[in-house]
N, C-alpha and C positions, 0 to 999 in steps of 0.2 A: 056376277055368277057366271057373266059373258067370258071374263079372263079365266075361272076356272077350267072352264069348257073348253076355251081356247088350249089352255096349257095341257089338261088330257090328249086332247088330240093331237098334239106336236109330243106328247112323251113319248110313244112308240118309235118314233122318227129320231131322236133324241139319242136315245139307246140303242138304236143301230147305227146312226153315225160312226160313235165310235168305240166297236166291240174290241178293240185294243187296250184303249185308254193308259197306253204307255206304259203297260205292267210290264214287258219284254225291258225294257230299256232302267224302269226302276228296279227289275228282279235283277239285271247285270252289275248294275252299278252300286246295289247294296250287297251282290252276292248271295242273295235267299233263293237264287233259283228261277227258273221261268218256265216249270212243268205245270200244268194244270191241276187245280185245286184237287180234282178227284185222286188224281195219280199221289198227291201229296199226303190227302186224307189216307189213303191205304197203305201207304209206306208209313207212317206212323202206326196205324193198326196194326202192320205187320209186325212193327218194332216191339209196339207196347204186348201182343200176343207172345213174342219170342221172348219177353223177359218173366212173363206169368208162367209159360211153359218152364223155364227154367227152375223158377222158384218153385213151383211144384215136383220137378226132379229133387231138387234138394228135400224137400218136403220127406218125399216117398224113401229118399237115401238116409235121410235121419232116423225115419221109423225103422228101415232095416238094420242098421249100425245098432239102435237101439235094442232092438228085438237080438241081435247077435251077441251083444254086451251084456243082457237080462242076468244072464245065469241061472236060469230058471226062477227069478221073482215074479210071481203071477203079477204085478202092480205094473214092473216096468214091460212086461210082456202086452197088457191092455194098454198102457200107452202108447205102445208102437205101433200095435194093432189099429187103434184110432189114427196115426199120422199117416199110416198107410191107408187106410180107409178115407180117411180126408184127402189125401194126396189126389186118390183116383177119383174124387167125384169131383176133387177141381180141376183134373184133365178133363173131364167129360164135360164140365161147363165150359172151359177155355175152348175145347177142339169145337164144341156146340157155337159160340160166339164167333168162333172163328170162321167157321161154314157159314154163317148168317152175315157176317161181316164181309164175306169173299162176294156174295152172292147180291147184296146192297151193291158194294162199289162195283161189281162187273154190271148191274143193271145200270147203274148212274152213268158208266163209262158208254155201255152200248146206244142209252137213250139219249145223251149229250154227242154223241160223234155220229 
């Protein structure tokens, strides 16, 4: 019991003693980079949202192409409208997720710096 209390008492000093933990050296040797974790997560989120945005644009373009080449066929027009509507809803969801992610990452960055 006494040993665990002693260890808990020393834990904050051990953690604060080495804030770097050699991560800059590890990052430069492995060429993984030395950016802070929050910036790395923000970059990953930006790339993922960009890819999702491209997929949505392709969906909308496919729906538009299908509508233009439908030739009056109601089934194709209905399918094209569904693609376009789904793309617009997906775009709204992606933009909302992007805004939320930017807010959270920005809050984390301001809280940790």
